[in-house]
Structure formats: C-alpha cells, structure tokens
C-alpha positions, 0 to 999 in steps of 0.5 A, spaced: 641 159 251 645 164 248 640 166 243 635 167 248 640 172 252 641 176 246 633 177 245 632 179 252 636 185 252 634 188 246 627 188 248 628 191 254 632 197 251 626 197 245 622 199 252 626 205 254 627 207 248 619 208 247 619 212 254 624 216 251 620 218 245 614 219 249 617 224 253 621 228 248 614 228 244 611 232 249 618 237 251 617 238 243 610 240 243 610 244 249 616 248 246 612 249 240 606 250 244 609 256 247 610 260 240 617 261 241 619 254 237 624 255 231 622 262 230 629 265 230 628 270 235 634 274 238 634 276 245 635 283 246 634 288 252 629 294 252 634 299 251 636 296 245 629 296 243 628 303 244 634 305 240 631 301 234 624 304 235 626 311 235 630 309 229 624 307 225 626 300 225 620 297 228 614 295 224 611 290 229 610 289 236 607 283 239 606 283 247 605 275 249 601 274 255 603 280 258 611 279 259 614 277 253 615 282 247 616 280 240 619 285 235 618 285 227 622 289 223 621 293 217 624 291 210 628 296 210 631 295 217 633 288 215 637 290 209 642 294 215 648 290 217 646 291 224 640 286 223 644 281 219 644 276 224 636 276 224 635 277 217 636 270 216 631 264 218 636 260 222 631 254 222 630 254 214 636 257 212 632 263 208 631 270 209 626 272 215 621 277 212 615 275 216 618 276 223 619 276 229 626 278 229 627 279 236 624 278 243 625 281 250 622 282 257 617 287 258 618 288 265 612 294 267 607 292 263 603 299 264 610 303 263 611 299 257 605 301 254 606 309 255 612 308 252 609 305 246 604 311 246 608 316 246 613 314 241 606 313 236 604 321 238 611 323 236 610 321 229 613 313 229 610 309 225 609 301 228 603 296 230 602 292 237 598 288 239 596 283 245 596 276 245 595 270 250 597 263 248 595 257 252 600 251 251 595 246 252 600 240 251 604 242 257 597 244 261 595 237 259 602 234 262 602 237 268 594 235 269 596 228 268 603 228 272 600 226 279 597 220 276 603 218 271 607 218 277 603 214 281 601 209 276 609 209 275 610 207 282 605 202 282 609 198 276 615 199 280 613 196 286 609 190 283 615 189 279 619 188 285 614 184 289 613 179 283 620 178 281 624 184 280 625 188 273 628 182 270 622 180 267 619 186 264 612 189 265 608 182 264 610 181 271 604 185 274 599 180 270 604 173 272 604 175 280 599 168 281 604 164 276 608 158 280 615 160 281 618 153 281 624 152 277 623 146 272 629 141 271 630 138 265 632 130 266 636 130 261 640 136 261 640 140 268 641 134 273 647 131 274 646 128 282 645 121 282 644 116 288 652 115 287 653 122 289 649 120 296 653 117 301 650 113 307 642 114 307 641 107 305 634 106 308 631 113 305 635 111 298 631 104 298 624 108 299 625 113 293 628 109 289 621 105 288 618 112 286 624 113 281 623 105 279 615 107 278 616 113 273 621 109 269 616 103 268 610 104 271 607 098 268 611 093 272 606 096 278 599 098 275 599 091 271 598 088 278 593 093 280 598 098 284 597 106 284 602 111 283 604 113 290 601 121 291 607 124 295 613 122 299 615 126 305 623 127 307 623 128 315 630 129 318 634 134 322 637 140 318 643 138 314 642 131 314 641 130 306 634 131 304 635 136 299 641 132 296 636 126 296 631 130 292 636 132 287 638 125 286 631 123 285 631 129 279 638 126 276 635 119 276 628 119 274 629 122 268 622 126 268 621 134 269 622 136 276 619 142 279 623 145 284 621 150 289 620 152 297 614 153 301 616 160 302 615 161 294 607 161 295 607 166 300 605 173 298 602 180 301 596 179 296 590 175 298 589 169 293 595 169 290 599 162 294 592 158 292 593 161 285 601 158 284 599 152 287 594 151 282 599 154 276 604 149 279 600 143 278 597 145 271 604 145 269 606 138 272 600 135 269 602 138 262 609 135 263 607 128 266 609 123 269 613 128 273 615 130 280 614 137 284 619 138 290 616 143 295 622 144 300 621 147 307 613 145 306 612 147 313 612 154 311 605 152 308 603 146 311 602 148 318 596 145 322 590 149 321 586 153 326 592 154 331 593 161 330 586 164 330 587 168 336 592 172 332 587 175 328 592 174 322 588 172 315 587 165 312 592 166 306 596 161 308 590 156 310 587 157 303 594 155 300 594 149 304 587 147 302 588 148 295 595 144 296 591 138 299 586 139 294 590 138 288 594 132 291 588 128 293 581 131 290 576 130 285 580 129 278 587 128 281 588 121 277 595 124 274 602 121 274 604 127 278 609 125 285 609 130 290 616 130 295 617 135 300 622 136 306 621 138 312 625 138 319 618 139 323 614 134 322 610 135 328 607 142 326 604 139 319 597 139 318 594 132 320 590 132 313 597 133 309 599 127 313 594 122 311 595 116 306 593 119 299 597 125 300 603 123 303 603 116 302 610 115 306 614 118 310 621 117 310 626 118 316 632 121 315 637 120 320 643 123 322 649 118 320 652 112 324 660 111 323 659 107 317 655 112 314 660 118 316 665 114 313 662 114 306 660 121 306 667 123 309 670 119 302 665 123 298 667 130 300 675 128 301 675 127 293 676 134 291 682 135 297 689 134 296 690 130 302 695 126 306 696 118 303 696 116 311 689 119 312 685 115 316 678 115 314 676 111 320 679 115 325 675 121 322 669 118 322 669 116 329 672 122 331 665 126 329 659 122 332 652 126 332 655 130 325 650 131 319 652 130 312 653 138 312 657 138 318 662 133 315 663 137 308 663 143 313 669 139 317 672 138 310 672 145 308 675 148 314 681 143 314 683 145 307 683 152 309 687 151 315 692 147 312 692 152 306 693 158 312 699 154 314 702 154 308 701 146 307 701 142 300 696 137 303 691 137 308 693 132 314 690 129 320 691 134 324 688 139 320 681 135 320 682 135 328 683 142 328 677 144 324 672 139 329 675 143 335 674 149 331 667 148 329 665 144 336 668 150 340 669 156 336 675 160 334 682 160 339 682 167 342 690 166 345 690 174 346 684 174 351 685 177 357 685 173 363 688 174 370 692 168 373 687 167 378 681 166 373 686 162 369 687 157 375 680 157 377 679 155 369 684 149 370 681 146 376 674 147 373 677 143 367 681 138 371 674 137 375 670 135 368 676 130 366 677 127 373 670 126 374 669 122 367 675 118 368 672 115 375 665 114 372 664 107 368 658 110 363 661 117 363 664 119 355 671 117 354 675 124 354 679 126 348 683 132 350 682 138 355 684 145 354 684 152 357 685 156 351 679 160 350 675 158 345 668 162 342 665 164 348 668 159 352 674 160 356 676 152 356 673 146 354 674 138 355 672 133 349 669 127 350 668 121 345 661 119 347 658 112 345 653 111 339 647 109 343 640 107 341 637 107 348 640 110 355 639 107 362 639 111 368 645 109 371 648 112 364 644 119 364 646 120 372 654 119 370 654 124 364 650 129 369 655 127 375 661 129 369 658 135 367 658 138 374 665 136 376 667 143 373 663 146 379 665 141 384 672 142 383 672 149 384 668 147 391 672 142 393 679 147 392 677 154 393 671 153 397 667 157 392 663 157 386 663 162 380 659 163 374 663 159 369 658 153 369 653 156 366 653 151 360 654 145 365 648 147 369 643 148 362 645 141 360 644 137 367 638 141 368 635 139 361 637 132 363 634 131 370 627 135 367 627 129 361 628 124 366 622 126 370 617 129 365 619 125 359 622 118 359 618 116 366 625 115 370 623 117 377 620 113 382 616 119 385 612 121 378 612 114 376 611 111 369 608 117 366 611 123 360 608 129 359 612 129 352 607 130 346 611 127 339 605 130 335 606 137 337 599 138 337 597 138 344 590 140 347 592 143 353 593 150 350 597 154 355 595 150 361 600 145 364 598 137 363 599 137 370 596 140 377 600 144 381 602 139 386 605 135 381 608 141 379 612 142 386 614 134 386 616 135 379 621 141 380 623 138 387 625 131 384 629 135 379 633 139 384 634 132 388 637 129 382 642 135 380 644 136 388 645 128 389 650 128 383 653 134 385 655 131 392 657 125 388 662 129 384 664 132 391 665 125 394 669 123 387 674 129 387 675 129 394 677 122 394 682 124 388 684 131 391 692 129 389 691 127 383 686 133 381 691 138 382 697 134 379 692 135 373 690 142 374 698 144 374 700 140 368 694 144 365 696 150 367 703 149 364 701 146 357 694 148 356 692 143 353 692 135 355 690 129 352 688 122 354 695 120 354 696 124 360 690 122 364 693 115 363 699 117 366 696 121 372 690 116 374 692 109 370 688 106 366 680 106 367 678 100 372 672 098 367 675 099 360 676 092 359 669 091 361 666 096 356 671 094 350 668 086 352 661 089 351 662 093 344 664 086 342 
C-alpha cells in the first residue's frame, strides 16, 4: 500500500508541471513576438533621445506600431563612455553593434515625425522607418482563451461530481464506473459473528449463505441452487449493517459494499451503467457478495412518482438491478445482500423469489439480547466491579443496539466529566436519562407558580399510573427541565408481544393524569400536556382505525402494511364513517380523562403530599411512592403472571 501512495503524488505533480510548462511557452513566445525580447535595449525619455540625435550619435530609428521607437547608435557613438551600458549585449555577452540600443515612447506621432524632418533638414544624417509587428502567438492565445476557460471549468466540475480531484483527469471517463468498495476477505474485514451480540435468528439465516459460499458442493449435489439475495429489514440501529460486515468477515470471499445513493447521479444512464459495472466486477471475482445499504434509495416502487414530472433515471437503475439479479445469463455465484428500514416502499418485482429470496427481519433486542449487547460494548470501558449488567438491560426497554452503544459512551463521558476512575451504575442511569429526556437545564428560569403547576402535573402522572393495574411501573419523577420538557416521569414498560384493550386504556389514562391533576387542583388546564395529548390521540386512533378495538367501527382496519394502497389521495372510508371515527376517538380520550380525574379526586390528599415532596426534592423515586401510597394492590398478581 505504501508503494501505491508514493506513486500517486509524483503523477499529480508531473501533471501540474506540464500545465506550467505550457503556460511558460506561451509567455516566452509572446515576449519574443513583440520584437523586444532579449534585445538588450535600454529605456530612455524623448528629451535624452533628442540630445543623442543632435550629437550625431543616432544611426537608425525604427518606429514600431506607431507607439515605440527603437534607436540604433553609430559605431563611433558606441565608443563613447556614456553608451558603455548598451554597447554590450546583456544576453550574449558580446558587443552589440547591430542594435537597437535604446527605446522610448513616441507620444504624439505627428509631432515626433516633424522633429525628425527638422533634424534631417539641419544636416543630421540618420535613417528612420515605420514597422508594424503582429504578435501571432499572443493573438492565438487571446482567441482561444474563452474556449480554454470553458474546457477547464467543465473538467473541474466533472472531476468534482465524479469523486473529486484525487483520482485525476481519468474521472471524466469513469463516471459510469461502480463506486463499490471492495473488501479483501483475508485482510480488510475483521468483524465476525462473535462480534454481533443478539440477533440469533438473523445470524442463523445469514450463516447458511456463508456456509454455501464456503462449501457449495454440499448443497448443489442435492440439486439446490445458490440464493440470489437476502434482504435485511429492521428499525434503524438494530444492527443490519453490522451483520453484513460479519458476513464479509466470515465468508472470506470478495465483498463489494456500497450505498443505494451511490447509483444516483445527475446524468441520465449513469445509475444503470454503475449497476452493470458492479455486477461485472462481482462476476469476475465470483463467488462474491454485493452489499447495498439503504436500497430503498433506488428500489422504490415504480410508477409512484409519475405525476411529479421527474425523469425515469431511478427506475432505469432499478430495472437494470432487476435484470442483473435474475435475468438471462445470471447463473453466477454472486449473492446480493441489502438493508433497509422501509421495506414497505420497495418494488414488488425486487421482493419476489429469485431476486431477494429471503427477507431477514432484524427486530429490536429483547432483555436477554440487550444484556449480550451491553457485554460487548462494556469491554473497552473501565467499569466498577459490582456493575449489574442484568439491571442495565432491564432499564433500557425498546433500545436498539446503536442506542445501547450510545448509552455506554455517554456513561463513560459522564464519569470522566465527574473525574471518576471507573464508570458506575449511576453514570449509566444518568446516561439513559440524558438520551431519553435530554440534557438537564437547571438554570432555566421558571416562576414559582409554573414550578408548582409542573410538580402537580408530574405528580398526577405518578399517582394515576400507580393506581392502575396495566400502567407501566414508575421508576422516577423529576421537575428539573430536560431538553424541551419542563418535567418528566420515567416508567419501565412491560415487554409485550400483544396488547389488550384494557392495557391501552390504562396507559392512556396514566398519560392524561398530568392534565387531570391540573384540573382537580387548580380547576384550570395549561399547554404543558402537548406531548401527552399527542400520545393518547395516536393510541385512540390506532384502536379505532388500525387494530379494530372499537365496537362502533367493528372488526375493520384501514392500515396497509405494504404501503402500496390503491386509494391515492382519497380515504378508504366514507365521510359518514370518518365522522364516526372522529367521534369515537374523542369519546375514548374523554372517558379516560374523566377516569383520571376520578382517581385523583379519590386520592387528592396523597396527590398533594407527593407534589409538595416533589417541589422540595425535585426528583423522587419509586420508594417515595411506596412510602406515600403503599404497595400497589395488584403488584403480587402481576409478579405471579410473569412467572
């Protein structure tokens, strides 16, 4: 690799030397072409010339282009001490007898010519002539200058759009080449399946692909064929790209990696050309793997954007990809892996068997997988010996692998900020709070009246959730501003695969507990419940229109999981049904709001005690609620159900 780097810079430098040499040649020829190059003439003024002329020292005068006069002295004058500087040619180092020796600006040509005629009439012997000199090289340069500038700008922009100036002028002709990065299976890729925590189901799927590439005869002898492609589908941060890196490290075959946006270019036909070039390179190095990250950039369903008037460049790229994956003459050992978090927008032709034979779903990790991910990211950290990884995995429900990596990094930064020698449990809890709620803003100006409203709002959430069986258990409540929120309550939601109606209603009631507390205590409501209202509105709408949990609408859903509905801009229900939907959504929310008000009125004294304690401490935990309210009446029932 060092040899390649040493060869690159001289090549670029030699190119610049060529440009410099061409410019120098033009300058030299233009200098020679004006008739004054290297002649050794000395500049004088016209009065000095008249003095030399009257003394009889001038032999010849040449007026060039009616502006410049060149003076040649007589041989006797060159013997004079006053002309010693011009008697020797400065360039050749020899006596300059031929001349010219001096030059000066003529000024008014008619007046100068009259002076020369007067000098002749007075008996002074000399010759003079007029000469017109054309600088052909300079004229050619000026004529072609606009064209040279246009060509230079075109080369500059082409190199910028084709990957920068680092690759030299050849980039102009390689704009249709693939931008895929080739990984050498024996050198470049170090990630293996051992580095990928969790994702057991996804790893089993891709391990079979790796096994096929390592020993294809094991499958082909039974009549099996190599799968054409595998599509990794999952939420952002769940480890799709990491899994692809592990495949590259395990397979030990050439691995081409690029993004879907690398095919996109402003020039028509470039995307399809890059697809052809990519598969050509992969076939030459087969068996090999092509990994296209964020394939939805080129794989969107065709015909959806026809009304926008956009060109068909993206569709042409997709058509070429479809042909390369499963068309005539594609029986090569090339496997295409792709990743996306928007499988619903992909074209159906791309998803069929024979192209992407397998769709591997990469879900959010459960509590056991989160523990494995924590163990991977905790290895480089200097942590305390008593750190409970099980506790951390339980405190991060719904976190993806990328989120957990961020938690570990934030915890290390927080510990370093506090000048600690190791990262402890509290640092991880602070990191989770910061990621979920944002940075603390203790210096934010809040009036005592607003602070009291916030305290009762958060205490209302805590009280209602404590009294409801299916609401998420409370972890802590704070009225310290974080991010855009003025207060927050942290819960530890139960990891459920299916959700029943009473569970959704309890969660909605707990979310409305803050506004209900304001209504009960102050008989007024504020704008502080915006995020709560947004959450419950989405939940109520999902109950009615998605999950079929409403009696009036019945067992119907208007949700399209494919994302390719046929309704266009129209709703899939009538205006009458729309009115019923709006009314049912409103009824569900208002019922839970009244339910929250009823609970808070019943436990008003404990609500006030909790709010006052929150005003005093600013942060309260589950233990404080146990002290004020006692144990939850259904806590034992919930623990028995989990068993």
